[in-house]
N, C-alpha and C positions, 0 to 999 in steps of 0.2 A: 504494500500500500504506500502511496505517495503522501507524505506528511504535508498538510496545508493548514492555513488559518485565514479566516475572513478578516478584512481590515477593520470591520466594525468592532472587533474584539479588543482593540487597543485604543489608547488616547493619542492625541497629537495630530499633525497634518498628515496628509496621504503620503508625502515623501518620507516623513519621520517614521510613519508606521511601516512602510515597505523596507526602509533601511534596518529597522529593528528586527523585522521578520527574517530578513536575509542573514543578519548577524547572528541570530539565534540558531541558524542551521536549517531553516525551512528552505525548500526548493520550489514551493508553490504557494499561491495566495488567491483568495477570492476578492474581487474589487467590489466594495459596497457602493451603491449608487450615490448616496449622500456624500461619501468621502470624495468621490470624483467630482461631483457637481460643485462642491465647495472649494475644490483645489484650483490652483492657477496652472496646473498641468493640462496641456491639450492631450487628446487621445494618443496622438503620435508621440508626444513627450513621455507619456506613461509607458508606452511600448518600449521606448529606448531605455527608460529607467529600469523597468523590470528585466530587460535583457542584460543591462550592465550589472544588476544585482544577482543575476543567475536565478531569477524567479520565473516560474511558469504561471501565467495568468489563466487559471483554470475555469473561472466563471465571472460573469457580471451579474450582479443581483442587488435587490429583487425587482422583478417586474410584477406589479400588483394589479389586482382587480381586473383580470383579463377576461375570464370565461363567463358565459351565460348572459351576455348583453345582446341587444338587438337594435336594428335601425341605425340612426346616426351614431349612437354610442358605440356600437360594434365597429362601424367604419373608423371612428376616431381611435379606438384602441389598436386596430391593426396598423393604422398610420403611425401611431406611437411606437409600435413594435418595429416597424421598418426603420425608424430613426435610431432605435437602439441597435439594430443590426449594423447600421452604418458605423456607429461608434465602436461596436465590438470588433469589426473587421480592422478598424484603424488602430485600436489598442491591443489587438493580438490575442483575442480569446474567441473560442467557438461555442461556448455554452452560456445560454441565458436561463437563469433560474426564475421560473414563474410560480409564484405562490398562490394557493387557492384563494378565491375571492371572498371578501367580507362585506361586499356592497349589498345594500338592501334592494337596489334596483335589479340586481342580477337574478337570473332564473336558475333553478336547480335541476332542470331537465337534463338527464344524463346524455340523451341523444344530442342535444344542443352543445353540451360541453365537449363531447367526443368530436363533433363537427368542427368546433372552434379550434381544438388542438390539432386536428388533422390538417386544417388549412394553414395554421401557424407553422406546423412541422414541414409542410410542403414549401412554404415560403422560405423557411430557414434553410432547408436542404438545397434550395436553388442557389444559395450563397455559401454553401459548405459549412453551415452552422447547425447547432443542435438546440433542442428545447428540453429543459428538465422541469418536471412538475412536482411541486412540493405541497403536501397537505398541511396547512396551518392547524394547530390544535384548536384554534378559535375560528376556523373557516366557517362561512355561513352554511355551505352545503357539503363541502369536502373537507373533512378534518381527520381522516384516517388513512394511513398509507396503504391499507388493503383496498380502499376505494380508488386511490391514485393508481395502484397497480392494475386494477380492472379497467380503468379508463385508458391507460397507456397501452394495455393489451388490445383493447378494441380499436384504438387509433391505428395500431399495427404499422408504424413507420420506423425505420432505423434512426431517424432524426429526433424522435420523441422518446424520452426515458423518464426514470423516476429519480427524484431527489429524496433520499431518506434522511431524516433528522431525528436523533435520539430523543431530544427533549419533546418534540411534538408527539412522538409515540409513547414514551414512558410516562409523560405527565398525564396522559389519558388512560394509562394502565392497559394499553394495547399489548396483547401477549407477544413476548419476544419470539416465541415459536412461530408466529405468523411470517417472520422473515424467511423461514424455510420454504415457503411456497412461492418465493419470488425468483424469477430468472436473473442470476447475477449480471448477465449481459445487458439487462434493461436498467440496471442501477447506474446512472451517470455520475452520481456524487453521493457520498455518505458524509453527513455533517454530524458532529458530536458535541454535546455539552452535558455537563452534570448540573445539579442544583440541590440546595438543601431542601429537605422535605418540609413543605409549608402548606397550610390549608388556606389558600387565597385564590383570587381570580387568576386564571391561567395566563391571561395576557400580561398582567402586571408582574406575575411570577417570572415569566419569560423575559420581559423587557428590562428587569432590574436585578434579578437574582441568579441568573445562570452563572456557572463557574466552570473551571477546568475539571476534566475527569479526575476523580479521586479527591476532589475538594468538597463534594456534596454527598447526597445519599441515594441517588438513582443507580440502578444496576447497569451501569454503562459497560463494565467489563463483560458481562453476559451478552449485552447487545453487540459488542464488537466480536465476541466469540461466535455469535450466530452468523455474522457476515463472513467470518473465516470458514465456517462449516459449509456455506453454500458456494464458496470459491470466489467471492468478491475480491478483486485485486486493484480496484480503482483508488482514487484519492480518499483519504480520511482527513476531513477538514474541521477544524474548530470554528464554531460560530457562537460567540459568547456575548451576551448583552449584560453588562454589569457596571453599575455606577462607580464602584470602587476601582475597577480596572481602567475605566475611562479617565479617572482622576490620577491614576498611578503613572509610573514611568513605563513608557512603551517597551523599553529594552527588558525590564524585569518581567512584564507580562508575557512578552514573546518567549523569553527563556523558560518561564513556567509552562507556557503552552507546549513547547517542544518536549520538555521533561514529562509532562502529563501524557502526551501521545506515545512517547517511547515506552512509558511504564504501562499504560492501559493496554497497548497492543501486545506487549510481552506477557502481561497477565492473562490476556485472552488466549494467546497461543498455549500457555500453560494449562488453562482451563479445558481446552479441547484435546490435550494430550500431545501437542506438537512441540517440536524443539524450540527452545527459547534462546534469546541472544544475551540476556542479562544473567549474571549469577543470582541465585535465590536471595531473598531478603534475609537479613540476620535478625536473631532474637537477642536484643542487647540487655546488658545488666550493668548498672553503675558500679564501678570499682573505686573510683576516687574523684574528687573535685579539686581544682587548683585555684587559689587566689593569687592575684597579682597585687603586690604592695610596693609603693614607692620606697626607695632606699631611706632608711632612718625613720620610717613610719610603720603603721600597722600595730601599734601597741594595744589599741582598743580591740582589734580583732583577736589578738593573741590572748588577751584577758578573757574575752567571751568564750573562746574555744576551751580555755582551761576551766572556766566556770561550768560550761555545759558538760564536761567530763572527758574531753580529749586530752591526751598527753603528748607533749613534745618529745618524741622518742629518738630523734636523730637529725643530723644535717647531711646535706649532699656532700659527696666526697670532693667535689671540685667547685661547685657553685654556691651562691648565697641562697640556699633553698632549705626550708625546714619541713620535716615530716611529722604530722600529728596523727594519732591513732586512738580510736575508742577501744573499750574492752572487747568489743565484738568484731575487731578488725575492720572498722570503717575508717578509711584513710582520707586525710585532707593535706594538701600540699600548700605551703605558704611561700611564694616565690618573690624574693627581694632582688633578684639579679637584674642589674641595670641594662646590660647589653644583651638583650634577649627579646623574644616575642613578648614575654610577660612584662619586661621593662617598658616596652613601647605601649603596651596595653594600659599599664598603670599611669603613664604620663597623661593619657587622655581621660581615663575613667577613675583614677584613684584606687582605693581598696575595692577590688571587684572580683567576681568569679570569672576567670578568664578561660577555663578549660574543664572538660569533663572526660574522664577515662571510661570507655565502654568496653566491656568484655564481650567478645563475639566468637563464634566458632572458627571463622577463617578470615583473618584481617585482610589478606590479599584479595580474596573474593569480594569483600565489602568495598575495598578501595577501587576495584575494577568496576563494580556497580556504580559507585559514586562518580567515577570518571565518565561512564557512558551516559549518566544523567546530567552531565555538565556541571558538576559541583566543583568548587575550587579546592584543589589539593594543596595543603600547606607543605612547602618544600624548603630545604636549607634552613631549618629552624635552629636557633641557638637558644635552647630553653632547658628546662629541668630534666628532660628525658631524651634529649637528642642523641646522647651517647648510645642509646639502645635502638636507634633507627626506627622509632615508633611512627607509624603512619598516622596522619591527621588530616582532617578537612576543616575548612572554615565553616562557621555556623553563626548563630544569632549574634548580631553586633560585632562580627569579626572574631568571636571567640573560637576556640578549637574543640573538636571532638577527636580524641585519640582512639584508635582501633587497637584493642588488646586481644590477643588469643593466647592459648596455652604456651606457645613458643616464646612469646614476649613476657607474659605475666609471671611465669614461674620464677621465683627468686628475684623478682624485679627490685624490691625494696632493699634487700641485702646487697645486691650488686651495685645499686646506685647510691645508697646512703650508709653512713656510719651510724649504726644503731647503738645508742648509748643508754637507753632506758628500757627496763622490762616493765611489762604491764602490771598495774597494781592489782591487789586482790579484788575479786568480783564484788560489785555493789549492786543494789537494787535500783531500778530506774536508769540503767545505763543506755547509751545509744547503740541500737542494734541494727539499724539499716538506714539507707537513703530512701525515704518514702517517695519524695518527688522533688523536682526542681521547677521553679516558677519563673517564666520569662515574660518580659514586657516587650512587645513589638509594635511597630507603627500600625495604625488601623488599616492603612492601605496595603500593608505587607502581610496582614494576618493570614489570608488564604494561601499566600506564597509559602509561609512557614509550615502550614498544615501539609501542603504538598511535599515540601522538603523532607520532613520526617517520615511521612507515610510511604513515599516512593523509595526511600532508602532502607527503612527497617520494617519489620513485621509488627505493626502497631495497630491497635484498635482505636478508632476515633469515637470518643464518648460524646454524649449529647451536649450541644453547645448551650451555655447558660448566660444570662445577663446578670451581672453583679451590680448592685446599687451602691454607688459611692456618693458621699455628700456633695461632690462636685460634678456628678453626672453618672453615666452608665458605662460599665466596662464589659466588653465582650470577652468571654472566657471559654476555652475548650481544652479538654484533657485528652492526652494521647498516652496509651499504655501498652506494654508488651503482654503477651499471654500469661506469663508467669509472674507478672507484676514486679519484676526486678528493674524495670525502667518505667517511670511515670514522669510526664512532663505536662505542664499547663502553659498555654499560650494566652496572653491577656493583652487586649488593645482597646483604646478608647479614642473617640473623637473629641470628647470634652476636655478642654485645656486645663480644667481645675481638678480633674481626678488625680488620685495618687499615682496611677499608671502613667498618665501624661506628664505629670511633674517629674517622675523618675526619668522618663525618656528625655525630657528637656535637660535635666541636670546631668544625666549620665552621658549626654551627647549622642543619643541613639538608642537602639534596642540593646537589651542585655538581660541578665538574670537578676531578678529583684530579691529573691529569697530561696533558701533550700529548706525542705521539710525533712527532719530527721526522726526516725521511728524509735520508740522506746517500748520496753516491755512492762513498764509500770509508771504511768504518768503522775500518780500521786507521790510515789517515792521520789521521782525526779523533781517534782514541784517543791517538796520539803527540802531537798538537797540544794535547790537553786536559791531558796530563801536564805539558807545558811551562807552560801557563797556570795550572795549579793548580786546575782545576775539581774540586770535591769529588765523587768518583765512588763509587757503591755498591760495596763490596768483596764479592767472591764467593769462597767457600771452596774449598780444594783438592779436597775430595771430589767436587765437581761436575765438575771437569775430568777427574778419573780416570774418572768414570762415562761422560761423553760420548765420551771417547777409546775406551773399550771398546764403547760402543753404536754409534758411527758409524765406527769404524775410522780415526780421525784420526791423523796423524803426530805425532811428538814435537814437531817444530818448529812445527806449526800450533797445538798445544795450548799451547805456551809463549807464542806470540803472543796467543792468546785470553786466557790467564790473566794475562799482564803488563798487559793493558788492561782486565781485569775485564769481558770481553765474553762474553755469553751466546750460545749457538748452538743452532739447530734445523735439521732437514732433513726435508722431507716425502717421501711415497712417490714423487713424480714427480721428485725430485732438486732441488726448489727449496730455497734456503737462506735463513736468517733470522738476523741478527746484532743484538744489543741491548746498549746501555750505558745505565745509569740514573744520574742525578745523585742526590746526597743531597737530602733534602727541605728546602724552605725553611720554617722555623718548624715543622718536623715535620708539614708539611701537603702542599704542592704540590711536585711534582718533574717533571723532564724525562726523557724517554726518547729516545735516538738509535738509529735502526734503519737497517739496509740489507737490502733484499730482493734476492735473486739468483735469476734464473729466474722461474718462475711460482708462487713461494711465496704461498699464499693465507691463511695463518693469522695469529695474533698472538702466537706463542710461548707457548701455554698450557702446554706441557710444562715450561717453565722457571719457571712462576709460583710454585710452592711454594718453590723456591730463592730467587727474588727476594723474596717476601714474608717469608721467614725472615731473609734478609739485612737487609731494611728494619727488621724488628723489632729485630735486634741493634743496628743503627745508631741506631735511636730510643732504645734503652735507654742506649747510649753517650752520645748527645747529652744525655739527661736527667741522667745521672750527672755530666757535665761542667759542668752548670749548678747543681749543688747543693753 
């Protein structure tokens, strides 16, 4: 299949769109009529530009409200088609996409529609052109690809074929199995788009919320698999209508588009049992996180790590890098090395989480997959682990994701570090796991990062939620591996006054705002933190009155929760979730300590407004104390 994208999918001028499409590795594009009409390029200029960019112009679209007219209206629409044919021949494309009519004046008589397309097809054929018929999901009479196929079959001309669009079919729950009844030779173009599952008007859903394959909830992989099964080998073209994409950078959207097509096509080949081109997705597990700290700074971070229960167990044999470990072998690296990736990162962001070490089965296979998906591979690093030749790729905010497998990870710490401290005797409420990492990303980049993580790793996309912040609404989505050894949340907001947006502004871009560490006894941890003096986020009394009534909690339990500033949630299956939050370091990064009891699957979303409001109060208090 030839990878293609419609110019309507991107923001910018027509020239900017086509340049971004070519740079992303596409070799074909559909020209959207409004993009051409608003451009200063002539049809001939457009042809020269696409030739220079190595792009095949596979379609001009859309031609609207064509069929079912009579009298003067019918004559005018054929005159309009002839003018489009003139343009198409000059701009160098042979396919006109005709979408089903939505006009009230049009008639739905099938015989008339067949006659209209037969005449249009004959006129097109006389010029060496073709007509592709697409059934809009909101078409007045034709809104099902099965009806389109029947009309095309009745027209029976080589110049008239079918345009299949995944959104138009899947949004109306048309069985994917119906594709098996279509002659692949009659499919002139297959357009693909995903979308979040929403209960709303189909036209508004389509015009504003389409997204790249794997960014939504429609079964687009199964849809592509059906095309493969029938032997379709024509273009597979993205047609995305999305306000966020139009406002974003055209280069980023084009790169995401190429990445999504490569991934969904490979997934579809795997689904039908055919050979794939990409190595399989990895199932990751977090083995360590790394903080960058400017030279001579980081004392607050070191104090908090010590209070939480981590021990400074050794230093790097060559570099200014410290290794910290919890009792259950949860590792944190604190990197103060100036002439390194970490040093550059800290110059921009200060004390910050700059890298994550992920254990996977085969690091070389993972790196190969990342390369095929167009991800930036970090090379020639002078950092804490460069001596081990550990592969890494660029991730959120320019941070790193290290690929660790058994070959690299076995004995890593002993080989890299001088271990000087032995672990202390076991204590209750110790840190037992990395529960999840929470990232803040630009609102326009949110879907891009969903695609990044899900195309690279074998992750489940959890239900998207809206988090209420005193300064606005934060969009949040969790991604997690099957065995829950890797959990990550993506958070983005349009509101400039939300905590997420303020972090992004102060951090100078996207980044990790906090990590959640798991414990086996939240109450023992809380008591220990009160003794060590860990600055804990204070939760108000109203919250505890509310959850006592909501969950029917005892007075004694509520006192224990409130004394420790512990947040509580319970799901419908009886799973429980406990949370404690540290105060933020430099009003930026903070730690969350959690305990999951039973099969609790969420992230405490019900507590988020309380937490964000408390953090806002704490931030205002910190600010007032410094002036």
